[in-house]
N, CA, C, O and the ligand as a Tripos MOL2 file, in Angstrom:
@<TRIPOS>MOLECULE
protein
  273   271    69     0     0
PROTEIN
NO_CHARGES

@<TRIPOS>ATOM
      1 N        -144.3600 -191.2910    2.3860 N.3       1 MET1
      2 CA       -144.2010 -191.5200    0.9600 C.3       1 MET1
      3 C        -144.4920 -193.0130    0.6460 C.2       1 MET1
      4 O        -143.7700 -193.8820    1.1340 O.2       1 MET1
      5 N        -145.4510 -193.2970   -0.0920 N.am      2 SER2
      6 CA       -145.7480 -194.5300   -0.3390 C.3       2 SER2
      7 C        -146.1730 -194.6890   -1.9160 C.2       2 SER2
      8 O        -147.1490 -194.1120   -2.3950 O.2       2 SER2
      9 N        -145.3550 -195.5010   -2.6070 N.am      3 THR3
     10 CA       -145.5220 -195.7400   -4.0020 C.3       3 THR3
     11 C        -146.5310 -196.9050   -4.2920 C.2       3 THR3
     12 O        -146.2090 -198.0040   -3.8410 O.2       3 THR3
     13 N        -147.6520 -196.8170   -4.9510 N.am      4 PRO4
     14 CA       -148.5020 -197.9240   -5.1510 C.3       4 PRO4
     15 C        -147.9670 -198.7510   -6.3960 C.2       4 PRO4
     16 O        -147.9560 -198.3380   -7.5560 O.2       4 PRO4
     17 N        -147.5360 -199.9640   -5.9650 N.am      5 SER5
     18 CA       -147.0840 -200.8730   -7.1450 C.3       5 SER5
     19 C        -148.0250 -201.8640   -7.3590 C.2       5 SER5
     20 O        -148.2510 -202.8090   -6.6030 O.2       5 SER5
     21 N        -148.6890 -201.5680   -8.6480 N.am      6 SER6
     22 CA       -149.5600 -202.6120   -8.9070 C.3       6 SER6
     23 C        -149.1610 -203.6100  -10.0750 C.2       6 SER6
     24 O        -149.5350 -204.7810  -10.1460 O.2       6 SER6
     25 N        -148.3330 -202.9470  -10.9880 N.am      7 SER7
     26 CA       -148.0500 -203.8220  -12.1950 C.3       7 SER7
     27 C        -146.5110 -204.2880  -11.9120 C.2       7 SER7
     28 O        -145.6200 -203.4380  -11.9040 O.2       7 SER7
     29 N        -146.2580 -205.5290  -11.7030 N.am      8 GLY8
     30 CA       -145.0140 -205.8100  -11.6130 C.3       8 GLY8
     31 C        -144.3100 -205.9410  -12.9440 C.2       8 GLY8
     32 O        -144.9050 -206.1340  -14.0040 O.2       8 GLY8
     33 N        -142.9580 -205.8200  -12.8100 N.am      9 HIS9
     34 CA       -142.2310 -205.6660  -14.1950 C.3       9 HIS9
     35 C        -141.3190 -206.8450  -14.3800 C.2       9 HIS9
     36 O        -140.6270 -206.9910  -15.3880 O.2       9 HIS9
     37 N        -141.3470 -207.7490  -13.2850 N.am     10 THR10
     38 CA       -140.4300 -208.8670  -13.3070 C.3      10 THR10
     39 C        -141.2210 -210.1610  -13.5150 C.2      10 THR10
     40 O        -142.4300 -210.2390  -13.2940 O.2      10 THR10
     41 N        -140.4930 -211.1320  -13.9360 N.am     11 GLY11
     42 CA       -141.1560 -212.5400  -14.0900 C.3      11 GLY11
     43 C        -141.2980 -212.9730  -15.4940 C.2      11 GLY11
     44 O        -141.1340 -214.1410  -15.8470 O.2      11 GLY11
     45 N        -141.6350 -211.9130  -16.3590 N.am     12 GLN12
     46 CA       -141.6470 -212.2850  -17.7510 C.3      12 GLN12
     47 C        -140.4960 -211.6590  -18.6030 C.2      12 GLN12
     48 O        -140.3240 -210.4410  -18.6590 O.2      12 GLN12
     49 N        -139.7580 -212.5210  -19.2280 N.am     13 PRO13
     50 CA       -138.6930 -212.0680  -20.1000 C.3      13 PRO13
     51 C        -139.1230 -211.4120  -21.2290 C.2      13 PRO13
     52 O        -139.6750 -212.0210  -22.1460 O.2      13 PRO13
     53 N        -138.8970 -210.0890  -21.2500 N.am     14 SER14
     54 CA       -139.4270 -209.2950  -22.5240 C.3      14 SER14
     55 C        -138.0730 -209.2470  -23.4670 C.2      14 SER14
     56 O        -137.1070 -208.5160  -23.2490 O.2      14 SER14
     57 N        -138.1870 -210.0400  -24.3970 N.am     15 GLY15
     58 CA       -137.0180 -209.9570  -25.3840 C.3      15 GLY15
     59 C        -137.6490 -210.7920  -26.7920 C.2      15 GLY15
     60 O        -138.3030 -211.8350  -26.7770 O.2      15 GLY15
     61 N        -137.2840 -210.0850  -27.8390 N.am     16 SER16
     62 CA       -137.7300 -210.5500  -29.2460 C.3      16 SER16
     63 C        -136.8320 -211.8450  -29.5900 C.2      16 SER16
     64 O        -137.2390 -212.7710  -30.2920 O.2      16 SER16
     65 N        -135.5490 -211.7810  -28.9950 N.am     17 SER17
     66 CA       -134.5970 -212.8080  -29.3110 C.3      17 SER17
     67 C        -134.4390 -213.8960  -28.2880 C.2      17 SER17
     68 O        -133.4490 -213.9500  -27.5580 O.2      17 SER17
     69 N        -135.4100 -214.7520  -28.2450 N.am     18 GLY18
     70 CA       -135.3680 -215.7220  -27.1880 C.3      18 GLY18
     71 C        -134.6530 -217.0010  -27.8190 C.2      18 GLY18
     72 O        -135.2480 -218.0430  -28.0940 O.2      18 GLY18
     73 N        -133.4240 -216.7950  -27.9910 N.am     19 ASN19
     74 CA       -132.6140 -217.8500  -28.6250 C.3      19 ASN19
     75 C        -131.2780 -217.9640  -27.8340 C.2      19 ASN19
     76 O        -130.2750 -217.2770  -28.0250 O.2      19 ASN19
     77 N        -131.4380 -218.9310  -26.9340 N.am     20 PRO20
     78 CA       -130.1830 -219.1740  -26.0710 C.3      20 PRO20
     79 C        -129.1260 -219.8140  -26.8760 C.2      20 PRO20
     80 O        -129.3650 -220.6520  -27.7460 O.2      20 PRO20
     81 N        -127.9080 -219.3770  -26.5470 N.am     21 LYS21
     82 CA       -126.7750 -219.9350  -27.3320 C.3      21 LYS21
     83 C        -126.0320 -220.8410  -26.3640 C.2      21 LYS21
     84 O        -126.1370 -220.7770  -25.1390 O.2      21 LYS21
     85 N        -125.2590 -221.7030  -27.0530 N.am     22 PRO22
     86 CA       -124.4830 -222.8040  -26.2440 C.3      22 PRO22
     87 C        -123.5080 -222.1150  -25.1370 C.2      22 PRO22
     88 O        -123.1350 -222.6230  -24.0800 O.2      22 PRO22
     89 N        -123.2160 -220.9290  -25.6130 N.am     23 GLY23
     90 CA       -122.3730 -220.1550  -24.6520 C.3      23 GLY23
     91 C        -122.8790 -219.4700  -23.6200 C.2      23 GLY23
     92 O        -122.1380 -218.8430  -22.8640 O.2      23 GLY23
     93 N        -124.2250 -219.5090  -23.4640 N.am     24 ASP24
     94 CA       -125.1230 -218.7290  -22.5870 C.3      24 ASP24
     95 C        -125.2280 -219.4710  -21.3050 C.2      24 ASP24
     96 O        -125.4630 -220.6780  -21.2380 O.2      24 ASP24
     97 N        -125.0280 -218.6250  -20.2200 N.am     25 ASP25
     98 CA       -125.1270 -219.1670  -18.8610 C.3      25 ASP25
     99 C        -126.6280 -219.2970  -18.6270 C.2      25 ASP25
    100 O        -127.0890 -220.2220  -17.9570 O.2      25 ASP25
    101 N        -127.4170 -218.3080  -19.2160 N.am     26 ALA26
    102 CA       -128.8580 -218.4130  -19.0780 C.3      26 ALA26
    103 C        -129.5090 -217.8420  -20.2820 C.2      26 ALA26
    104 O        -128.8400 -217.1860  -21.0810 O.2      26 ALA26
    105 N        -130.8980 -218.0740  -20.4730 N.am     27 PRO27
    106 CA       -131.5120 -217.4690  -21.5930 C.3      27 PRO27
    107 C        -131.3680 -215.8090  -21.4310 C.2      27 PRO27
    108 O        -131.2450 -215.3080  -20.3140 O.2      27 PRO27
    109 N        -131.3920 -215.1430  -22.4430 N.am     28 PRO28
    110 CA       -131.3630 -213.7090  -22.6340 C.3      28 PRO28
    111 C        -132.7030 -213.0360  -21.7090 C.2      28 PRO28
    112 O        -133.8300 -213.5130  -21.8410 O.2      28 PRO28
    113 N        -132.4940 -212.1550  -20.9920 N.am     29 GLY29
    114 CA       -133.5780 -211.5290  -20.2850 C.3      29 GLY29
    115 C        -133.7080 -211.9750  -18.6520 C.2      29 GLY29
    116 O        -134.4540 -211.4650  -17.8160 O.2      29 GLY29
    117 N        -132.6880 -213.1560  -18.4520 N.am     30 THR30
    118 CA       -132.7430 -213.6350  -17.2040 C.3      30 THR30
    119 C        -132.2160 -212.5850  -16.1110 C.2      30 THR30
    120 O        -131.2710 -211.8250  -16.3210 O.2      30 THR30
    121 N        -132.8650 -212.6360  -15.0520 N.am     31 ALA31
    122 CA       -132.2730 -211.5620  -14.0890 C.3      31 ALA31
    123 C        -131.0250 -212.1270  -13.4210 C.2      31 ALA31
    124 O        -130.9070 -213.2610  -12.9550 O.2      31 ALA31
    125 N        -130.0030 -211.0380  -13.4510 N.am     32 GLY32
    126 CA       -128.7540 -211.4370  -12.9080 C.3      32 GLY32
    127 C        -127.8550 -211.8470  -13.9720 C.2      32 GLY32
    128 O        -126.7510 -212.3180  -13.7000 O.2      32 GLY32
    129 N        -128.2740 -211.6890  -15.2230 N.am     33 THR33
    130 CA       -127.3810 -211.9740  -16.2850 C.3      33 THR33
    131 C        -127.2840 -210.7890  -17.2330 C.2      33 THR33
    132 O        -128.0620 -209.8360  -17.2720 O.2      33 THR33
    133 N        -126.1250 -211.0070  -18.0520 N.am     34 GLY34
    134 CA       -125.9510 -209.8160  -18.9040 C.3      34 GLY34
    135 C        -125.0890 -210.2310  -20.0890 C.2      34 GLY34
    136 O        -124.5190 -211.3120  -19.9440 O.2      34 GLY34
    137 N        -124.8900 -209.6010  -21.2030 N.am     35 GLN35
    138 CA       -124.1750 -209.7790  -22.1850 C.3      35 GLN35
    139 C        -122.6650 -209.6600  -22.0240 C.2      35 GLN35
    140 O        -122.1630 -208.6680  -21.4960 O.2      35 GLN35
    141 N        -122.0150 -210.5860  -22.4400 N.am     36 ASP36
    142 CA       -120.5800 -210.4140  -22.1130 C.3      36 ASP36
    143 C        -119.7940 -210.8870  -23.3720 C.2      36 ASP36
    144 O        -120.3690 -211.6720  -24.1250 O.2      36 ASP36
    145 N        -118.6440 -210.5160  -23.6390 N.am     37 VAL37
    146 CA       -117.9500 -210.9440  -24.8890 C.3      37 VAL37
    147 C        -117.7340 -212.3830  -24.8840 C.2      37 VAL37
    148 O        -117.5980 -212.9180  -23.7840 O.2      37 VAL37
    149 N        -117.6830 -213.0710  -25.8980 N.am     38 CYS38
    150 CA       -117.6300 -214.4900  -25.9620 C.3      38 CYS38
    151 C        -116.0690 -214.8500  -25.5890 C.2      38 CYS38
    152 O        -115.1440 -214.2450  -26.1310 O.2      38 CYS38
    153 N        -115.8840 -215.7450  -24.7490 N.am     39 PRO39
    154 CA       -114.6840 -216.1540  -24.3580 C.3      39 PRO39
    155 C        -113.8470 -216.9450  -25.5200 C.2      39 PRO39
    156 O        -112.6170 -216.9990  -25.5290 O.2      39 PRO39
    157 N        -114.6220 -217.4990  -26.4140 N.am     40 ASP40
    158 CA       -114.2020 -218.3490  -27.4740 C.3      40 ASP40
    159 C        -113.5430 -217.5880  -28.5720 C.2      40 ASP40
    160 O        -112.4500 -217.8780  -29.0600 O.2      40 ASP40
    161 N        -114.2780 -216.6210  -28.9070 N.am     41 CYS41
    162 CA       -114.0600 -215.9050  -30.3570 C.3      41 CYS41
    163 C        -113.5310 -214.3840  -29.9070 C.2      41 CYS41
    164 O        -113.1450 -213.5770  -30.7530 O.2      41 CYS41
    165 N        -113.5580 -214.0690  -28.4010 N.am     42 GLN42
    166 CA       -113.0790 -212.7820  -27.9910 C.3      42 GLN42
    167 C        -114.0110 -211.6750  -28.6270 C.2      42 GLN42
    168 O        -113.6350 -210.5170  -28.8070 O.2      42 GLN42
    169 N        -115.1470 -212.1070  -28.9160 N.am     43 GLY43
    170 CA       -116.0710 -211.0340  -29.4720 C.3      43 GLY43
    171 C        -116.1460 -210.8790  -30.9510 C.2      43 GLY43
    172 O        -116.9730 -210.1310  -31.4730 O.2      43 GLY43
    173 N        -115.2340 -211.6240  -31.6710 N.am     44 SER44
    174 CA       -115.1330 -211.3580  -33.0840 C.3      44 SER44
    175 C        -116.3080 -212.1750  -33.7440 C.2      44 SER44
    176 O        -116.6410 -211.9210  -34.9020 O.2      44 SER44
    177 N        -116.9710 -213.2120  -32.9670 N.am     45 GLY45
    178 CA       -117.9880 -214.0380  -33.6890 C.3      45 GLY45
    179 C        -117.4750 -214.9790  -34.5800 C.2      45 GLY45
    180 O        -118.2080 -215.8490  -35.0500 O.2      45 GLY45
    181 N        -116.3090 -214.8990  -34.8580 N.am     46 GLN46
    182 CA       -115.6950 -215.9720  -35.7020 C.3      46 GLN46
    183 C        -114.5130 -216.6400  -35.3410 C.2      46 GLN46
    184 O        -113.6520 -216.0240  -34.7130 O.2      46 GLN46
    185 N        -114.3420 -217.9070  -35.6770 N.am     47 ILE47
    186 CA       -113.2300 -218.6430  -35.2080 C.3      47 ILE47
    187 C        -112.5450 -219.2620  -36.4080 C.2      47 ILE47
    188 O        -113.1200 -220.2200  -36.9240 O.2      47 ILE47
    189 N        -111.3770 -218.8430  -36.9340 N.am     48 ASN48
    190 CA       -110.7380 -219.3720  -38.0620 C.3      48 ASN48
    191 C        -111.6880 -219.0750  -39.4420 C.2      48 ASN48
    192 O        -111.6470 -219.8760  -40.3770 O.2      48 ASN48
    193 N        -112.2900 -218.2240  -39.4820 N.am     49 GLY49
    194 CA       -113.0970 -218.0090  -40.6810 C.3      49 GLY49
    195 C        -114.5150 -218.5860  -40.4560 C.2      49 GLY49
    196 O        -115.4290 -218.3850  -41.2560 O.2      49 GLY49
    197 N        -114.6360 -219.2490  -39.4250 N.am     50 ARG50
    198 CA       -116.0830 -219.9520  -39.3920 C.3      50 ARG50
    199 C        -116.8950 -219.1710  -38.1860 C.2      50 ARG50
    200 O        -116.2650 -218.5580  -37.3250 O.2      50 ARG50
    201 N        -118.2070 -219.2290  -38.1800 N.am     51 ALA51
    202 CA       -118.8640 -218.6650  -37.3650 C.3      51 ALA51
    203 C        -118.7530 -219.4230  -35.8140 C.2      51 ALA51
    204 O        -118.8580 -220.6440  -35.7010 O.2      51 ALA51
    205 N        -118.5610 -218.6540  -34.8330 N.am     52 CYS52
    206 CA       -118.3630 -219.1310  -33.5990 C.3      52 CYS52
    207 C        -119.6010 -219.9050  -32.9560 C.2      52 CYS52
    208 O        -120.6460 -219.2850  -32.7630 O.2      52 CYS52
    209 N        -119.5040 -221.1150  -32.6580 N.am     53 GLU53
    210 CA       -120.7170 -221.7860  -32.1890 C.3      53 GLU53
    211 C        -121.1790 -221.3110  -30.7830 C.2      53 GLU53
    212 O        -122.3670 -221.1600  -30.5000 O.2      53 GLU53
    213 N        -120.2580 -221.1100  -30.0130 N.am     54 THR54
    214 CA       -120.5080 -220.6400  -28.6870 C.3      54 THR54
    215 C        -121.3970 -219.4290  -28.6010 C.2      54 THR54
    216 O        -122.2860 -219.3910  -27.7500 O.2      54 THR54
    217 N        -121.2170 -218.5370  -29.3580 N.am     55 CYS55
    218 CA       -121.9950 -217.3070  -29.4850 C.3      55 CYS55
    219 C        -122.8310 -217.2400  -30.7990 C.2      55 CYS55
    220 O        -123.5700 -216.2940  -31.0710 O.2      55 CYS55
    221 N        -122.6660 -218.1940  -31.4860 N.am     56 GLN56
    222 CA       -123.5500 -218.3470  -32.7480 C.3      56 GLN56
    223 C        -123.2240 -217.0910  -33.6870 C.2      56 GLN56
    224 O        -124.0670 -216.5850  -34.4260 O.2      56 GLN56
    225 N        -121.9030 -216.6490  -33.5700 N.am     57 GLY57
    226 CA       -121.4780 -215.5800  -34.5440 C.3      57 GLY57
    227 C        -121.9280 -214.1850  -34.0100 C.2      57 GLY57
    228 O        -121.7520 -213.1600  -34.6690 O.2      57 GLY57
    229 N        -122.4850 -214.1990  -32.8520 N.am     58 THR58
    230 CA       -122.7530 -212.7900  -32.3470 C.3      58 THR58
    231 C        -121.5960 -212.2320  -31.7240 C.2      58 THR58
    232 O        -121.4970 -211.0090  -31.6290 O.2      58 THR58
    233 N        -120.6860 -213.0180  -31.2770 N.am     59 GLY59
    234 CA       -119.5090 -212.3090  -30.4410 C.3      59 GLY59
    235 C        -119.7910 -212.1100  -29.0760 C.2      59 GLY59
    236 O        -118.9040 -211.7010  -28.3260 O.2      59 GLY59
    237 N        -121.1030 -212.3900  -28.6090 N.am     60 MET60
    238 CA       -121.5990 -211.9800  -27.3810 C.3      60 MET60
    239 C        -122.2690 -213.2760  -26.6110 C.2      60 MET60
    240 O        -122.8620 -214.1280  -27.2730 O.2      60 MET60
    241 N        -122.1650 -213.3630  -25.4240 N.am     61 VAL61
    242 CA       -122.9140 -214.5090  -24.7620 C.3      61 VAL61
    243 C        -123.5980 -213.8140  -23.3980 C.2      61 VAL61
    244 O        -123.2040 -212.7740  -22.8710 O.2      61 VAL61
    245 N        -124.5780 -214.5380  -23.0140 N.am     62 ASN62
    246 CA       -125.1180 -214.0970  -21.8720 C.3      62 ASN62
    247 C        -124.4860 -214.8200  -20.6070 C.2      62 ASN62
    248 O        -124.4050 -216.0460  -20.5300 O.2      62 ASN62
    249 N        -124.1010 -214.0530  -19.7440 N.am     63 LYS63
    250 CA       -123.2250 -214.6350  -18.7070 C.3      63 LYS63
    251 C        -123.9010 -213.8500  -17.5540 C.2      63 LYS63
    252 O        -124.3760 -212.7160  -17.6200 O.2      63 LYS63
    253 N        -123.8400 -214.8240  -16.2990 N.am     64 GLY64
    254 CA       -124.1400 -214.4130  -15.0890 C.3      64 GLY64
    255 C        -123.5050 -213.1650  -14.4270 C.2      64 GLY64
    256 O        -122.2800 -213.1770  -14.3110 O.2      64 GLY64
    257 N        -124.0710 -212.2840  -14.0610 N.am     65 VAL65
    258 CA       -123.4460 -211.0840  -13.5020 C.3      65 VAL65
    259 C        -123.4840 -210.9410  -12.0250 C.2      65 VAL65
    260 O        -124.2830 -211.5860  -11.3460 O.2      65 VAL65
    261 N        -122.6280 -210.1010  -11.5150 N.am     66 GLY66
    262 CA       -122.8080 -210.0650   -9.8550 C.3      66 GLY66
    263 C        -122.0440 -211.1310   -9.1600 C.2      66 GLY66
    264 O        -122.2890 -212.3120   -9.4050 O.2      66 GLY66
    265 N        -121.0900 -210.7630   -8.2670 N.am     67 GLY67
    266 CA       -120.2930 -211.7570   -7.6120 C.3      67 GLY67
    267 C        -120.9730 -212.2030   -6.3940 C.2      67 GLY67
    268 O        -122.0920 -211.7890   -6.0940 O.2      67 GLY67
    269 N        -120.2860 -213.0750   -5.6590 N.am     68 ALA68
    270 CA       -120.7790 -213.6000   -4.3120 C.3      68 ALA68
    271 C        -122.1220 -214.2700   -4.5780 C.2      68 ALA68
    272 O        -122.7490 -214.7860   -3.6520 O.2      68 ALA68
    273 ZN       -117.9860 -216.5560  -29.9270 Zn       69 ZN69
@<TRIPOS>BOND
     1     1     2 1
     2     2     3 1
     3     3     4 2
     4     3     5 am
     5     5     6 1
     6     6     7 1
     7     7     8 2
     8     7     9 am
     9     9    10 1
    10    10    11 1
    11    11    12 2
    12    11    13 am
    13    13    14 1
    14    14    15 1
    15    15    16 2
    16    15    17 am
    17    17    18 1
    18    18    19 1
    19    19    20 2
    20    19    21 am
    21    21    22 1
    22    22    23 1
    23    23    24 2
    24    23    25 am
    25    25    26 1
    26    26    27 1
    27    27    28 2
    28    27    29 am
    29    29    30 1
    30    30    31 1
    31    31    32 2
    32    31    33 am
    33    33    34 1
    34    34    35 1
    35    35    36 2
    36    35    37 am
    37    37    38 1
    38    38    39 1
    39    39    40 2
    40    39    41 am
    41    41    42 1
    42    42    43 1
    43    43    44 2
    44    43    45 am
    45    45    46 1
    46    46    47 1
    47    47    48 2
    48    47    49 am
    49    49    50 1
    50    50    51 1
    51    51    52 2
    52    51    53 am
    53    53    54 1
    54    54    55 1
    55    55    56 2
    56    55    57 am
    57    57    58 1
    58    58    59 1
    59    59    60 2
    60    59    61 am
    61    61    62 1
    62    62    63 1
    63    63    64 2
    64    63    65 am
    65    65    66 1
    66    66    67 1
    67    67    68 2
    68    67    69 am
    69    69    70 1
    70    70    71 1
    71    71    72 2
    72    71    73 am
    73    73    74 1
    74    74    75 1
    75    75    76 2
    76    75    77 am
    77    77    78 1
    78    78    79 1
    79    79    80 2
    80    79    81 am
    81    81    82 1
    82    82    83 1
    83    83    84 2
    84    83    85 am
    85    85    86 1
    86    86    87 1
    87    87    88 2
    88    87    89 am
    89    89    90 1
    90    90    91 1
    91    91    92 2
    92    91    93 am
    93    93    94 1
    94    94    95 1
    95    95    96 2
    96    95    97 am
    97    97    98 1
    98    98    99 1
    99    99   100 2
   100    99   101 am
   101   101   102 1
   102   102   103 1
   103   103   104 2
   104   103   105 am
   105   105   106 1
   106   106   107 1
   107   107   108 2
   108   107   109 am
   109   109   110 1
   110   110   111 1
   111   111   112 2
   112   111   113 am
   113   113   114 1
   114   114   115 1
   115   115   116 2
   116   115   117 am
   117   117   118 1
   118   118   119 1
   119   119   120 2
   120   119   121 am
   121   121   122 1
   122   122   123 1
   123   123   124 2
   124   123   125 am
   125   125   126 1
   126   126   127 1
   127   127   128 2
   128   127   129 am
   129   129   130 1
   130   130   131 1
   131   131   132 2
   132   131   133 am
   133   133   134 1
   134   134   135 1
   135   135   136 2
   136   135   137 am
   137   137   138 1
   138   138   139 1
   139   139   140 2
   140   139   141 am
   141   141   142 1
   142   142   143 1
   143   143   144 2
   144   143   145 am
   145   145   146 1
   146   146   147 1
   147   147   148 2
   148   147   149 am
   149   149   150 1
   150   150   151 1
   151   151   152 2
   152   151   153 am
   153   153   154 1
   154   154   155 1
   155   155   156 2
   156   155   157 am
   157   157   158 1
   158   158   159 1
   159   159   160 2
   160   159   161 am
   161   161   162 1
   162   162   163 1
   163   163   164 2
   164   163   165 am
   165   165   166 1
   166   166   167 1
   167   167   168 2
   168   167   169 am
   169   169   170 1
   170   170   171 1
   171   171   172 2
   172   171   173 am
   173   173   174 1
   174   174   175 1
   175   175   176 2
   176   175   177 am
   177   177   178 1
   178   178   179 1
   179   179   180 2
   180   179   181 am
   181   181   182 1
   182   182   183 1
   183   183   184 2
   184   183   185 am
   185   185   186 1
   186   186   187 1
   187   187   188 2
   188   187   189 am
   189   189   190 1
   190   190   191 1
   191   191   192 2
   192   191   193 am
   193   193   194 1
   194   194   195 1
   195   195   196 2
   196   195   197 am
   197   197   198 1
   198   198   199 1
   199   199   200 2
   200   199   201 am
   201   201   202 1
   202   202   203 1
   203   203   204 2
   204   203   205 am
   205   205   206 1
   206   206   207 1
   207   207   208 2
   208   207   209 am
   209   209   210 1
   210   210   211 1
   211   211   212 2
   212   211   213 am
   213   213   214 1
   214   214   215 1
   215   215   216 2
   216   215   217 am
   217   217   218 1
   218   218   219 1
   219   219   220 2
   220   219   221 am
   221   221   222 1
   222   222   223 1
   223   223   224 2
   224   223   225 am
   225   225   226 1
   226   226   227 1
   227   227   228 2
   228   227   229 am
   229   229   230 1
   230   230   231 1
   231   231   232 2
   232   231   233 am
   233   233   234 1
   234   234   235 1
   235   235   236 2
   236   235   237 am
   237   237   238 1
   238   238   239 1
   239   239   240 2
   240   239   241 am
   241   241   242 1
   242   242   243 1
   243   243   244 2
   244   243   245 am
   245   245   246 1
   246   246   247 1
   247   247   248 2
   248   247   249 am
   249   249   250 1
   250   250   251 1
   251   251   252 2
   252   251   253 am
   253   253   254 1
   254   254   255 1
   255   255   256 2
   256   255   257 am
   257   257   258 1
   258   258   259 1
   259   259   260 2
   260   259   261 am
   261   261   262 1
   262   262   263 1
   263   263   264 2
   264   263   265 am
   265   265   266 1
   266   266   267 1
   267   267   268 2
   268   267   269 am
   269   269   270 1
   270   270   271 1
   271   271   272 2
@<TRIPOS>SUBSTRUCTURE
     1 MET1         2 RESIDUE 1 A MET
     2 SER2         6 RESIDUE 1 A SER
     3 THR3        10 RESIDUE 1 A THR
     4 PRO4        14 RESIDUE 1 A PRO
     5 SER5        18 RESIDUE 1 A SER
     6 SER6        22 RESIDUE 1 A SER
     7 SER7        26 RESIDUE 1 A SER
     8 GLY8        30 RESIDUE 1 A GLY
     9 HIS9        34 RESIDUE 1 A HIS
    10 THR10       38 RESIDUE 1 A THR
    11 GLY11       42 RESIDUE 1 A GLY
    12 GLN12       46 RESIDUE 1 A GLN
    13 PRO13       50 RESIDUE 1 A PRO
    14 SER14       54 RESIDUE 1 A SER
    15 GLY15       58 RESIDUE 1 A GLY
    16 SER16       62 RESIDUE 1 A SER
    17 SER17       66 RESIDUE 1 A SER
    18 GLY18       70 RESIDUE 1 A GLY
    19 ASN19       74 RESIDUE 1 A ASN
    20 PRO20       78 RESIDUE 1 A PRO
    21 LYS21       82 RESIDUE 1 A LYS
    22 PRO22       86 RESIDUE 1 A PRO
    23 GLY23       90 RESIDUE 1 A GLY
    24 ASP24       94 RESIDUE 1 A ASP
    25 ASP25       98 RESIDUE 1 A ASP
    26 ALA26      102 RESIDUE 1 A ALA
    27 PRO27      106 RESIDUE 1 A PRO
    28 PRO28      110 RESIDUE 1 A PRO
    29 GLY29      114 RESIDUE 1 A GLY
    30 THR30      118 RESIDUE 1 A THR
    31 ALA31      122 RESIDUE 1 A ALA
    32 GLY32      126 RESIDUE 1 A GLY
    33 THR33      130 RESIDUE 1 A THR
    34 GLY34      134 RESIDUE 1 A GLY
    35 GLN35      138 RESIDUE 1 A GLN
    36 ASP36      142 RESIDUE 1 A ASP
    37 VAL37      146 RESIDUE 1 A VAL
    38 CYS38      150 RESIDUE 1 A CYS
    39 PRO39      154 RESIDUE 1 A PRO
    40 ASP40      158 RESIDUE 1 A ASP
    41 CYS41      162 RESIDUE 1 A CYS
    42 GLN42      166 RESIDUE 1 A GLN
    43 GLY43      170 RESIDUE 1 A GLY
    44 SER44      174 RESIDUE 1 A SER
    45 GLY45      178 RESIDUE 1 A GLY
    46 GLN46      182 RESIDUE 1 A GLN
    47 ILE47      186 RESIDUE 1 A ILE
    48 ASN48      190 RESIDUE 1 A ASN
    49 GLY49      194 RESIDUE 1 A GLY
    50 ARG50      198 RESIDUE 1 A ARG
    51 ALA51      202 RESIDUE 1 A ALA
    52 CYS52      206 RESIDUE 1 A CYS
    53 GLU53      210 RESIDUE 1 A GLU
    54 THR54      214 RESIDUE 1 A THR
    55 CYS55      218 RESIDUE 1 A CYS
    56 GLN56      222 RESIDUE 1 A GLN
    57 GLY57      226 RESIDUE 1 A GLY
    58 THR58      230 RESIDUE 1 A THR
    59 GLY59      234 RESIDUE 1 A GLY
    60 MET60      238 RESIDUE 1 A MET
    61 VAL61      242 RESIDUE 1 A VAL
    62 ASN62      246 RESIDUE 1 A ASN
    63 LYS63      250 RESIDUE 1 A LYS
    64 GLY64      254 RESIDUE 1 A GLY
    65 VAL65      258 RESIDUE 1 A VAL
    66 GLY66      262 RESIDUE 1 A GLY
    67 GLY67      266 RESIDUE 1 A GLY
    68 ALA68      270 RESIDUE 1 A ALA
    69 ZN69       273 GROUP 0 **** ****
């Protein structure tokens, strides 16, 4: 059983929203990272009625996943 792998699917971040936020560990699309609830606003996207700067009001940040 051998599968011909011609086209690689890694290397290029395929995302329309290439907009890293201050709270991001890495830009969206980075391998080993994923969306997580913003620790500053707890996912609400707002702090004291103002847009959270950490997640830019999205309530989510890109964090590194996977331990060790
Ligand atoms: Zn936030």
